[in-house]
N, C-alpha and C positions, 0 to 999 in steps of 0.2 A: 169140809173146810178144815180138817185137821184139828178139831176142837175149838176153832176160833168162832166167836159169835160176832157178827157184823153189827156195829153200832155207829151212828154218825158222831158220837162223842168219844173223845180219847184224851189221854194225858200227853202233854208235850213239854219239853224244856224250852222256855221262851226267854230270849235275851232281848233286853231293851236298853236304850241309851238316851238319857236326857241330861243336857248340859254337861256332857263329858262323863257322867256317872253311869257306868255299865252295871246292870243287874240281871241276874238269871233266877228264874223261878219256875216251878212246875205248875202248869195251868191246865184246866179242863177246856178243851177246844171242841169245835164241831166242824164237820166237813164244809159247811157254807162259809167258814172263815178262811179256807184255803184259797190260794191264788188259782185262777182259771187255767185250764189246759193240762197237757202232759198226761201223767199217769197217777192213778190212785192205787196205793199199795196197802194191803193189810199187813202190818209189820208183826212178825213173829219174834225176831231178835234184833237188837240194835246195840251199837256201842258209840262211844265218843273217841275221836282220834286227836292227834296233836293240834291240828288246826281248829278243831272244835273247842279245845281247851283254850286256845288263844282268843277265840271269839267270846267265850264265856267270861274270860278275864279282861276283855276289852283291850287286848294287846294286838299289835300288828294291824294291817289293813285287810282283814279277813272278811268283814261283813259289809256288803254293798248297801243294804237298807235294813232298817229296824221296823217292827219287831222281827227277830230272826229265830228260826227253829234250827239249831245245829243237829248234825248227825246225818251223814251220807253213807255210812257203813251200816247196812242192814240186810236182813233176809225176810222174805214174806211172799205173799201171793198177790199178783196183779188183780185188782177188783174192777178197774175200769181204765180204758185207754182212749184218748181222743183220735188215735190213728189206727 
């Protein structure tokens, strides 16, 4: 696995919004907190793009629902797929 150790715990940037106050913080999450379906990827590298920056800053209509984990630009290995 290219030096990766699989763990169900990982760090994630999580954006929340309460009463119009948008906050971003790094949290320790686990696989069972993820939404059902699609693909589980072991991330090797990740970045934040312009739209992620807008989401973190609470600007624009970028986030459909909170809490939100930004970052769609990544590289890694597929660990599980529902299809």
